[in-house]
Backbone bond lengths (Angstrom), bond angles and torsions (degrees), N, CA, C in turn:
res aa  C-N    CA-C-N  psi(-1)  N-CA   C-N-CA  omega(-1)  CA-C   N-CA-C  phi
1 M - - - 1.432 - - 1.516 109.01 -
2 S 1.338 114.91 -135.77 1.462 117.78 -176.17 1.507 112.21 -62.57
3 T 1.355 116.69 -23.80 1.473 119.19 -178.74 1.523 111.84 -70.14
4 H 1.359 118.15 -19.29 1.475 120.21 -179.34 1.527 113.01 -85.92
5 R 1.315 116.10 -16.53 1.467 118.33 -174.55 1.534 114.18 -61.30
6 P 1.324 120.15 -43.18 1.477 119.39 178.49 1.520 112.13 -60.97
7 V 1.330 116.15 -37.22 1.472 119.37 -179.49 1.519 109.94 -64.88
8 R 1.344 115.68 -45.59 1.460 119.16 178.77 1.525 111.45 -61.10
9 R 1.356 114.63 -41.58 1.455 119.09 179.90 1.524 110.85 -61.66
10 M 1.337 116.77 -39.86 1.466 121.30 179.95 1.528 110.57 -65.05
11 I 1.347 115.65 -39.73 1.465 119.18 179.93 1.521 110.41 -64.71
12 V 1.327 116.60 -44.12 1.464 121.20 179.41 1.525 111.26 -61.65
13 V 1.334 115.97 -44.82 1.473 120.86 179.25 1.513 111.11 -61.89
14 A 1.344 116.83 -43.02 1.468 121.44 -179.52 1.525 110.73 -63.52
15 A 1.334 116.45 -43.88 1.459 120.45 179.36 1.516 111.03 -62.52
16 A 1.322 116.42 -41.33 1.459 120.66 178.94 1.518 111.00 -63.17
17 S 1.330 116.15 -37.94 1.466 120.39 -179.91 1.517 110.68 -65.95
18 V 1.341 116.34 -42.19 1.468 120.44 179.26 1.516 110.16 -63.46
19 L 1.343 117.90 -43.40 1.454 122.19 179.20 1.522 111.59 -62.42
20 A 1.340 115.48 -42.56 1.464 119.62 179.46 1.519 110.85 -63.48
21 A 1.351 115.65 -39.79 1.465 119.67 179.46 1.515 110.69 -64.85
22 A 1.352 115.48 -40.32 1.465 119.30 -179.71 1.517 111.14 -64.65
23 V 1.345 115.64 -39.97 1.463 119.68 -179.80 1.516 111.42 -67.05
24 S 1.346 115.90 -33.17 1.462 119.97 -176.95 1.515 113.07 -74.25
25 V 1.356 117.01 -19.84 1.470 120.22 178.68 1.521 108.61 -79.48
26 P 1.335 119.82 121.88 1.464 120.98 -178.32 1.521 111.06 -63.76
27 L 1.339 115.39 138.69 1.453 119.97 177.42 1.521 109.70 -70.24
28 L 1.329 115.99 144.26 1.453 120.19 177.56 1.528 108.49 -69.68
29 A 1.326 116.19 130.74 1.459 120.52 -179.37 1.517 109.75 -67.19
30 A 1.326 115.43 138.66 1.461 119.87 176.89 1.524 108.79 -66.75
31 P 1.323 117.72 142.11 1.467 119.54 -179.72 1.519 110.99 -60.70
32 Q 1.329 116.05 133.60 1.454 121.16 -179.42 1.527 109.87 -79.72
33 P 1.336 118.12 139.59 1.468 120.00 177.66 1.522 110.43 -64.03
34 Q 1.313 115.82 143.87 1.458 120.38 -178.97 1.524 110.05 -69.60
35 A 1.319 116.47 138.52 1.461 121.18 177.36 1.526 109.12 -60.81
36 P 1.326 118.00 141.72 1.467 120.34 -174.51 1.518 114.55 -59.17
37 G 1.335 116.60 -31.26 1.459 118.95 -178.39 1.517 114.58 -97.06
38 A 1.315 117.66 8.99 1.466 120.81 -177.19 1.526 111.25 -57.10
39 G 1.327 114.79 131.21 1.455 120.16 178.09 1.522 114.48 81.79
40 K 1.326 117.95 3.63 1.464 121.48 -178.49 1.533 110.27 -111.78
41 R 1.317 115.94 141.69 1.466 121.93 -179.36 1.524 110.72 -105.62
42 V 1.335 114.64 138.77 1.463 121.53 178.34 1.520 109.12 -124.06
43 L 1.323 115.77 134.01 1.457 122.05 172.78 1.522 107.84 -109.85
44 M 1.338 116.57 121.05 1.460 121.72 176.45 1.527 108.17 -107.24
45 V 1.327 115.94 128.21 1.462 121.21 -175.08 1.525 108.85 -123.94
46 W 1.331 116.24 127.27 1.462 119.53 177.94 1.520 110.18 -128.79
47 G 1.340 114.31 156.76 1.462 119.66 179.41 1.515 110.23 162.95
48 G 1.346 115.99 -160.45 1.454 120.53 179.28 1.518 112.69 74.61
49 W 1.325 115.72 -150.84 1.462 122.19 -174.90 1.519 110.48 -63.07
50 P 1.350 118.04 124.99 1.464 120.32 -175.79 1.519 114.60 -73.62
51 G 1.343 118.00 -15.41 1.450 120.92 -178.06 1.524 113.66 -61.54
52 H 1.319 117.28 -23.19 1.460 121.00 177.36 1.534 112.33 -88.31
53 Q 1.299 116.16 6.49 1.472 121.47 176.71 1.540 111.86 50.96
54 P 1.329 116.71 54.81 1.466 119.18 -176.37 1.526 114.02 -63.21
55 K 1.318 117.11 -40.47 1.464 120.39 179.72 1.526 110.08 -64.64
56 E 1.333 115.71 -43.97 1.463 119.55 -177.46 1.526 111.97 -66.05
57 T 1.336 117.39 -39.84 1.462 119.12 -179.45 1.525 111.45 -69.76
58 V 1.319 116.27 -39.17 1.472 119.08 176.06 1.525 110.02 -61.93
59 E 1.328 115.94 -42.86 1.472 119.36 -179.57 1.522 112.45 -68.96
60 L 1.331 117.41 -19.89 1.457 120.25 174.23 1.523 111.38 -70.59
61 F 1.336 116.21 -43.52 1.465 119.99 -173.89 1.531 114.07 -90.84
62 A 1.320 117.94 -21.15 1.471 119.99 -177.97 1.522 112.73 -58.80
63 P 1.342 120.06 -47.45 1.468 119.09 179.58 1.533 112.55 -61.48
64 W 1.322 116.27 -36.84 1.467 119.46 179.14 1.531 110.69 -64.20
65 L 1.334 116.53 -41.96 1.464 119.49 177.91 1.529 110.94 -62.23
66 K 1.325 116.58 -39.44 1.462 119.80 177.67 1.527 110.88 -64.12
67 E 1.324 116.58 -37.87 1.473 120.42 177.43 1.527 111.28 -62.60
68 Q 1.329 116.02 -27.56 1.471 119.87 178.41 1.522 112.36 -82.39
69 G 1.321 116.24 0.17 1.458 120.29 176.25 1.509 115.19 99.08
70 F 1.317 118.10 -1.44 1.464 120.40 -179.76 1.525 111.15 -72.23
71 E 1.313 114.98 148.45 1.469 121.35 168.46 1.524 106.50 -89.95
72 V 1.330 118.07 115.13 1.460 122.59 -170.50 1.521 111.02 -110.84
73 E 1.323 115.28 130.63 1.467 121.55 171.88 1.523 107.83 -120.82
74 I 1.328 116.98 138.19 1.462 122.20 -179.23 1.526 109.36 -115.54
75 A 1.338 115.81 131.97 1.464 121.67 177.43 1.520 108.78 -124.75
76 D 1.329 116.86 143.96 1.459 121.04 -179.54 1.522 112.56 -104.89
77 S 1.326 116.14 23.20 1.461 120.65 179.02 1.525 109.72 -155.01
78 V 1.322 115.98 142.41 1.465 120.18 177.09 1.524 111.60 -73.13
79 A 1.329 117.18 -4.09 1.465 119.99 175.57 1.526 111.23 -58.65
80 V 1.319 117.43 -23.00 1.460 121.32 179.56 1.524 110.94 -62.20
81 Y 1.337 117.73 -23.84 1.462 120.59 -177.83 1.525 112.89 -66.00
82 K 1.308 117.12 -21.83 1.466 119.01 -179.66 1.523 112.61 -93.43
83 D 1.320 116.89 5.28 1.462 121.82 179.33 1.533 108.88 -94.76
84 P 1.327 118.28 105.14 1.467 120.23 -175.76 1.521 113.22 -63.63
85 V 1.317 117.97 -28.22 1.466 120.94 179.20 1.529 109.81 -69.58
86 K 1.330 116.79 -44.94 1.462 120.96 179.87 1.525 111.79 -66.20
87 M 1.331 116.21 -35.31 1.464 120.69 -173.31 1.529 112.94 -84.47
88 K 1.291 117.45 -17.68 1.463 119.75 -175.48 1.528 111.40 -71.80
89 G 1.313 115.48 131.98 1.458 121.06 171.80 1.517 115.61 75.96
90 L 1.327 118.08 15.64 1.467 120.19 179.52 1.528 110.43 -73.48
91 A 1.323 115.85 140.49 1.459 120.44 172.10 1.516 110.65 -85.71
92 L 1.349 116.41 -29.54 1.459 120.11 -172.42 1.517 111.05 -156.75
93 I 1.340 114.50 140.52 1.459 122.43 168.30 1.524 106.98 -114.86
94 V 1.323 116.53 126.85 1.467 122.19 174.83 1.520 106.78 -111.90
95 Q 1.319 116.12 119.49 1.464 119.46 -173.68 1.518 111.41 -117.54
96 A 1.336 115.77 134.99 1.465 123.37 174.14 1.525 107.76 -133.09
97 V 1.334 115.94 77.82 1.464 122.28 -177.93 1.521 108.00 -135.24
98 T 1.324 117.98 112.59 1.464 122.33 179.40 1.523 110.16 -104.75
99 M 1.329 115.11 135.06 1.471 122.47 176.98 1.532 111.81 50.43
100 G 1.323 114.60 50.51 1.451 120.05 178.65 1.518 111.56 -98.00
101 Q 1.305 114.71 -174.78 1.456 122.30 176.64 1.522 108.29 -122.55
102 L 1.316 115.27 140.33 1.458 120.69 -178.45 1.519 108.98 -126.09
103 A 1.327 116.54 110.02 1.456 121.14 178.63 1.531 109.87 -68.25
104 P 1.322 117.82 157.69 1.466 120.29 -176.85 1.526 114.41 -53.66
105 D 1.340 118.05 -43.08 1.460 119.30 -179.21 1.530 111.53 -71.88
106 E 1.331 117.11 -29.52 1.465 120.57 175.76 1.528 110.54 -70.15
107 A 1.326 115.90 -43.24 1.467 120.36 177.70 1.518 110.69 -61.97
108 R 1.312 116.03 -43.43 1.458 119.82 -179.64 1.525 111.09 -61.17
109 G 1.319 116.74 -43.12 1.460 120.23 -179.72 1.519 112.22 -63.50
110 L 1.333 116.98 -41.78 1.464 120.82 179.94 1.524 111.44 -69.15
111 L 1.327 116.35 -50.26 1.465 120.35 -176.78 1.523 111.80 -62.69
112 E 1.322 117.02 -42.01 1.461 120.22 -179.99 1.523 111.70 -66.07
113 A 1.332 116.10 -37.36 1.465 119.38 179.27 1.528 110.77 -62.73
114 V 1.330 117.14 -46.42 1.465 120.09 -178.43 1.524 110.74 -70.14
115 R 1.316 117.76 -42.78 1.475 119.47 176.74 1.519 111.04 -58.27
116 G 1.329 116.31 -32.16 1.463 120.93 -177.92 1.520 114.51 -82.09
117 G 1.351 117.66 -5.77 1.453 119.00 175.39 1.519 116.18 126.61
118 T 1.330 118.50 -7.64 1.464 120.36 176.34 1.525 109.53 -72.09
119 G 1.322 117.83 134.57 1.452 121.32 177.62 1.520 111.52 -75.21
120 L 1.330 115.79 158.29 1.460 122.22 178.30 1.522 108.15 -136.70
121 A 1.326 116.80 131.53 1.466 120.54 -179.48 1.521 109.92 -143.09
122 G 1.327 115.17 151.83 1.460 119.15 177.61 1.504 111.41 -175.34
123 W 1.321 115.32 -176.28 1.457 121.59 -174.91 1.526 109.99 -143.68
124 H 1.344 113.98 151.34 1.456 123.33 172.29 1.533 110.81 51.39
125 G 1.329 117.13 -140.17 1.459 120.01 -178.60 1.505 114.18 -73.13
126 G 1.336 116.65 -10.73 1.463 120.33 -178.72 1.511 114.06 -68.41
127 L 1.336 116.71 -16.81 1.455 120.25 175.93 1.530 111.39 -124.71
128 A 1.334 116.74 -39.42 1.461 120.18 -173.64 1.525 113.78 -97.36
129 D 1.327 118.30 5.74 1.465 121.86 172.78 1.520 109.20 -144.12
130 S 1.310 114.64 47.02 1.470 119.93 -173.04 1.516 113.59 -92.34
131 F 1.323 116.61 -51.23 1.467 120.67 -171.66 1.531 107.66 -136.01
132 R 1.320 115.91 83.79 1.461 121.62 -170.19 1.521 113.93 -63.39
133 S 1.303 117.56 -23.58 1.462 120.21 -177.33 1.525 113.05 -90.15
134 N 1.332 116.85 -1.65 1.472 119.95 -176.47 1.526 109.21 -109.01
135 T 1.327 116.78 97.08 1.460 120.92 -176.36 1.523 112.39 -69.92
136 E 1.309 118.34 -29.84 1.471 119.71 177.97 1.530 110.00 -67.48
137 Y 1.313 115.89 -36.19 1.465 119.50 175.58 1.529 110.11 -62.16
138 E 1.340 117.33 -45.78 1.462 120.83 179.37 1.523 111.47 -63.72
139 F 1.328 116.77 -36.15 1.462 122.05 175.36 1.527 110.13 -60.51
140 M 1.316 116.55 -39.21 1.465 121.52 178.96 1.523 111.31 -67.11
141 V 1.323 117.69 -44.68 1.465 121.38 -175.54 1.530 111.21 -69.98
142 G 1.328 117.45 -35.76 1.454 120.38 178.87 1.510 114.51 92.68
143 G 1.318 116.79 11.32 1.453 120.27 177.68 1.514 110.60 -178.52
144 A 1.333 115.82 153.94 1.456 120.66 -179.49 1.526 109.37 -140.59
145 W 1.332 115.21 136.66 1.464 121.40 178.91 1.520 110.29 -69.86
146 V 1.364 116.20 140.87 1.464 119.91 172.57 1.526 112.87 -129.13
147 A 1.365 118.28 -24.84 1.468 119.47 -178.27 1.518 110.24 -165.70
148 H 1.355 114.61 160.32 1.472 120.19 167.70 1.525 107.17 -137.66
149 P 1.349 116.67 77.43 1.463 121.77 -176.03 1.528 112.12 -55.80
150 G 1.324 115.79 129.32 1.458 120.78 179.49 1.511 113.93 88.63
151 N 1.338 116.55 -5.01 1.466 121.32 -179.56 1.531 110.99 56.40
152 I 1.317 118.93 -120.73 1.464 120.72 -177.66 1.532 109.69 -84.15
153 L 1.321 115.42 119.88 1.459 120.44 179.08 1.528 109.63 -153.18
154 E 1.322 116.01 168.73 1.457 120.71 178.00 1.531 109.32 -88.28
155 Y 1.312 115.54 137.78 1.458 119.77 176.97 1.522 109.50 -153.53
156 E 1.317 114.87 164.10 1.462 120.90 -178.07 1.520 110.34 -103.66
157 V 1.310 115.39 141.65 1.464 122.34 172.14 1.523 107.39 -107.24
158 K 1.318 115.88 124.54 1.462 121.48 -179.76 1.528 109.31 -103.38
159 V 1.312 116.45 123.05 1.466 120.98 175.96 1.519 107.23 -78.28
160 T 1.328 117.04 113.11 1.462 121.39 -174.34 1.522 113.43 -98.44
161 D 1.309 117.12 -21.26 1.472 120.72 177.61 1.525 107.05 -117.91
162 R 1.322 116.13 98.68 1.464 120.68 -175.09 1.522 113.04 -92.62
163 S 1.328 117.08 1.83 1.462 120.12 178.97 1.520 112.66 -102.07
164 D 1.329 117.27 -21.35 1.461 120.21 -178.98 1.524 110.12 -70.10
165 P 1.336 119.05 138.52 1.467 120.91 -179.27 1.527 114.55 -57.51
166 I 1.321 118.32 -24.05 1.465 120.19 179.87 1.525 111.37 -68.72
167 T 1.310 117.08 -33.76 1.462 120.86 -175.73 1.528 113.47 -120.04
168 K 1.304 117.27 -0.51 1.470 120.20 -177.31 1.530 110.97 -59.53
169 G 1.335 115.84 133.30 1.461 120.83 177.96 1.511 114.30 84.53
170 L 1.319 118.34 -7.90 1.467 121.14 179.75 1.521 110.22 -88.83
171 Q 1.324 116.22 140.94 1.451 122.13 176.65 1.527 109.33 -98.03
172 D 1.333 115.86 164.08 1.458 120.10 173.77 1.529 108.59 -57.01
173 F 1.324 116.76 148.83 1.461 119.99 -176.60 1.517 111.03 -146.90
174 R 1.316 115.93 167.38 1.454 121.22 -177.41 1.526 110.73 -112.39
175 M 1.319 114.42 147.52 1.456 122.16 177.17 1.527 108.91 -126.64
176 K 1.317 116.36 152.82 1.455 122.16 167.14 1.516 106.20 -122.88
177 S 1.316 115.26 98.46 1.463 120.53 -170.96 1.520 108.56 -170.06
178 E 1.305 117.07 -165.65 1.454 121.29 172.74 1.528 109.35 -76.72
179 Q 1.310 115.28 133.20 1.468 121.57 176.18 1.526 107.08 -101.03
180 Y 1.328 115.63 106.48 1.464 120.06 -171.55 1.528 112.72 -77.21
181 Y 1.341 114.24 131.41 1.459 122.00 170.67 1.524 106.53 -99.67
182 M 1.332 116.68 123.57 1.454 121.68 -167.91 1.532 112.24 -121.39
183 L 1.308 116.32 155.89 1.462 123.05 160.30 1.523 105.46 -98.36
184 V 1.340 117.10 120.88 1.461 121.25 -165.97 1.526 111.48 -123.76
185 D 1.317 115.29 140.73 1.460 124.24 176.83 1.538 109.50 -72.54
186 P 1.329 119.42 124.57 1.465 120.04 178.03 1.523 113.18 -66.17
187 N 1.327 116.79 -10.25 1.459 120.67 178.89 1.525 112.80 -82.86
188 D 1.336 117.36 -3.67 1.467 120.89 176.17 1.532 110.45 -70.47
189 Q 1.329 116.37 149.78 1.461 120.57 164.52 1.514 106.68 -94.81
190 V 1.315 116.68 110.58 1.457 122.17 -175.31 1.520 109.64 -83.29
191 L 1.326 116.22 131.86 1.460 122.76 -176.79 1.522 112.86 -107.62
192 A 1.335 117.18 -27.92 1.458 121.76 -179.63 1.521 109.03 -152.92
193 T 1.331 115.87 151.85 1.466 120.87 -177.59 1.522 110.65 -136.51
194 T 1.333 115.02 170.77 1.455 122.55 170.54 1.521 108.08 -138.81
195 T 1.317 116.43 151.74 1.463 121.28 -179.44 1.522 109.56 -115.04
196 F 1.322 116.25 130.82 1.460 121.18 -177.37 1.529 110.47 -80.63
197 S 1.336 115.44 134.43 1.464 121.06 -177.60 1.520 112.19 -79.27
198 G 1.323 117.01 -23.09 1.454 120.98 -177.47 1.514 113.95 85.39
199 V 1.341 117.67 4.60 1.466 120.78 -178.80 1.524 110.81 -60.80
200 A 1.318 116.72 -44.91 1.465 120.29 -177.35 1.521 112.58 -88.48
201 A 1.331 116.86 -25.24 1.469 121.90 -179.50 1.531 107.49 -144.07
202 P 1.321 118.56 89.93 1.466 121.77 -171.95 1.523 114.71 -55.98
203 W 1.328 117.95 -28.59 1.465 120.43 -176.79 1.540 113.55 -72.59
204 I 1.348 117.43 -9.52 1.467 118.81 177.07 1.532 111.92 -108.09
205 K 1.339 116.88 12.56 1.466 120.01 -179.71 1.532 110.22 -56.70
206 G 1.332 115.11 129.40 1.458 120.63 178.81 1.523 114.78 88.88
207 A 1.329 116.92 -5.22 1.464 119.18 179.34 1.529 110.00 -65.37
208 V 1.324 116.37 129.33 1.466 122.20 179.11 1.528 108.09 -100.21
209 M 1.321 115.96 124.24 1.458 121.14 -172.14 1.523 111.35 -124.43
210 P 1.337 117.88 133.25 1.467 120.08 175.25 1.527 112.11 -59.24
211 V 1.325 115.45 139.72 1.462 123.15 176.37 1.525 110.69 -111.73
212 A 1.323 117.44 -28.62 1.468 121.33 178.08 1.513 108.51 -145.28
213 W 1.334 115.67 137.46 1.460 119.53 178.42 1.516 110.77 -150.48
214 K 1.335 113.85 165.82 1.459 120.98 172.96 1.524 108.06 -135.93
215 K 1.326 115.74 151.58 1.457 120.57 -177.27 1.527 109.00 -160.16
216 L 1.309 116.01 175.65 1.460 121.96 174.50 1.518 109.79 -110.94
217 Y 1.325 114.94 149.69 1.463 122.10 167.85 1.516 105.41 -135.66
218 G 1.326 116.93 105.64 1.459 119.25 -169.92 1.515 109.05 63.82
219 Q 1.322 115.97 -125.40 1.457 121.94 177.62 1.526 112.58 -94.71
220 G 1.332 116.46 -4.25 1.463 120.33 -175.14 1.517 112.91 -90.70
221 R 1.317 115.68 143.96 1.453 121.87 175.29 1.523 109.83 -91.80
222 V 1.327 116.00 134.09 1.470 121.65 -177.93 1.524 108.93 -121.66
223 F 1.337 116.38 126.23 1.469 121.98 176.21 1.519 108.87 -121.58
224 N 1.339 115.55 136.41 1.465 119.69 176.02 1.524 110.50 -142.96
225 T 1.324 115.24 145.35 1.456 121.96 168.28 1.517 108.80 -131.89
226 T 1.328 115.97 145.14 1.469 119.40 178.78 1.523 111.89 -85.66
227 L 1.310 117.99 -1.64 1.465 121.97 176.43 1.531 109.83 -72.73
228 G 1.338 116.43 162.32 1.463 119.54 171.31 1.508 115.75 100.02
229 H 1.336 117.02 41.12 1.471 120.28 177.90 1.527 111.43 -57.34
230 V 1.318 116.48 -43.70 1.470 122.10 174.93 1.528 107.47 -136.11
231 V 1.313 116.09 167.56 1.461 120.09 -172.80 1.529 112.49 -61.79
232 S 1.333 117.34 -31.40 1.461 119.70 -178.85 1.522 112.53 -67.96
233 D 1.333 118.49 -17.51 1.470 120.47 175.30 1.530 110.95 -59.15
234 F 1.321 115.43 -28.28 1.463 119.72 -178.30 1.532 112.34 -83.66
235 D 1.338 116.44 7.20 1.463 119.25 166.85 1.528 110.27 -70.25
236 V 1.320 116.07 -19.77 1.464 121.06 173.89 1.531 107.15 -75.34
237 P 1.322 118.35 114.41 1.476 120.39 -172.06 1.528 113.81 -56.06
238 E 1.327 117.08 -39.26 1.467 119.50 -177.85 1.530 111.09 -65.67
239 A 1.316 116.57 -39.53 1.469 120.24 178.59 1.524 110.66 -62.60
240 R 1.321 115.78 -44.02 1.471 120.35 179.65 1.526 111.46 -65.50
241 Q 1.327 117.01 -43.26 1.464 120.37 -178.24 1.517 112.19 -66.38
242 I 1.330 117.42 -36.95 1.466 120.11 178.17 1.522 110.27 -60.56
243 V 1.316 117.35 -42.70 1.465 120.10 178.33 1.530 110.71 -66.26
244 Q 1.317 117.23 -45.90 1.462 120.28 -179.27 1.522 111.33 -59.24
245 R 1.317 116.50 -47.28 1.466 120.32 -179.45 1.526 111.21 -68.14
246 G 1.337 115.96 -36.90 1.464 119.43 178.16 1.517 112.20 -62.94
247 M 1.316 117.14 -38.42 1.468 120.43 177.91 1.529 110.66 -65.85
248 L 1.322 117.41 -41.63 1.467 120.15 178.05 1.524 110.51 -61.63
249 W 1.333 115.94 -42.33 1.465 119.24 179.35 1.525 110.91 -63.08
250 A 1.324 116.74 -47.75 1.466 120.06 -178.12 1.522 111.68 -62.22
251 A 1.336 117.05 -30.09 1.464 121.47 179.13 1.532 112.40 -83.40
252 R 1.330 116.93 3.68 1.475 123.22 179.22 1.526 112.18 59.01
253 V 1.318 115.56 43.42 1.459 120.65 173.45 1.530 108.52 -74.43
254 S 1.303 116.17 137.07 1.458 121.14 -179.00 1.522 110.98 -58.38
255 G 1.331 116.31 132.08 1.452 121.42 178.68 1.510 114.84 85.82
256 A 1.335 118.06 -3.30 1.465 121.15 -176.95 1.521 112.88 -84.69
257 G 1.328 117.36 -5.40 1.460 120.06 178.05 1.514 112.28 129.20
258 E 1.330 114.54 162.04 1.459 122.16 -178.60 1.527 110.90 -94.23
259 D 1.327 115.81 177.12 1.455 120.43 174.87 1.532 109.60 -60.94
260 P 1.327 117.28 154.26 1.466 120.04 -173.07 1.525 114.21 -70.91
261 V 1.315 113.87 152.67 1.466 122.67 169.69 1.523 105.63 -113.81
262 P 1.332 118.63 109.74 1.461 120.43 -172.96 1.531 113.20 -55.22
263 T 1.324 115.85 138.03 1.458 121.19 177.79 1.520 110.91 -72.67
264 N 1.317 117.08 -37.97 1.474 125.64 179.75 1.527 114.53 29.78
265 P 1.325 117.06 90.14 1.479 120.10 -177.07 1.520 113.98 -74.24
266 Y 1.340 118.12 -4.57 1.466 120.40 -173.80 1.528 112.96 -98.08
267 R 1.317 117.69 5.81 1.468 119.62 -179.65 1.518 110.69 -66.15
């Protein structure tokens, strides 16, 4: 009866105190997932012909790579390739150098790094029109620029591999830029293509040309896209995402994709 009321009141007060104490103790924060690039080093190299805005394009992607956890170093000369300290232990080299020159010791440093497992990624002439006199370099990249008929024009990019993580979920899209005509290695795994209308060069009407591919050179993963004539080309979300995903793949980030399966159209 009335004699039980104080006991009940004490129990209620005690329970409230315990609840208040529990609420006042901060909850332990859930462990944050590790950034995909954590512990990996990236060297970004720009130079060559300024018309391709190499500095600006590198500066576009460098902050994004840092957000992914990569340790990023930027160099404005290919002379860095002959520095064994700089080249040791790199996960990825991103190059934006058009119509440059590569001295023998610089070429050796770059080629050996990629053969040994360092990834290589780039866009437009910054990778596929870098060192025209070095055939081993072109063999490594898997393609070489030869023309862009009509210069700046509108064209469509068709995503041909919709299962690869680099292009998964992306739809076909349009560009207004240079449409690169390439000499391409059949050992590439082609991810996207473009078809030439023949307006500027009627004899190539209907030619289907790779726009993005991945391949191996030794133990190194190589990614290239012909998109990205100037930095504003990457205002097109699909163009920007293809480069971002391609860099992750070349750096062997977990979940970014497997080694390539060559498309080889001549089988």
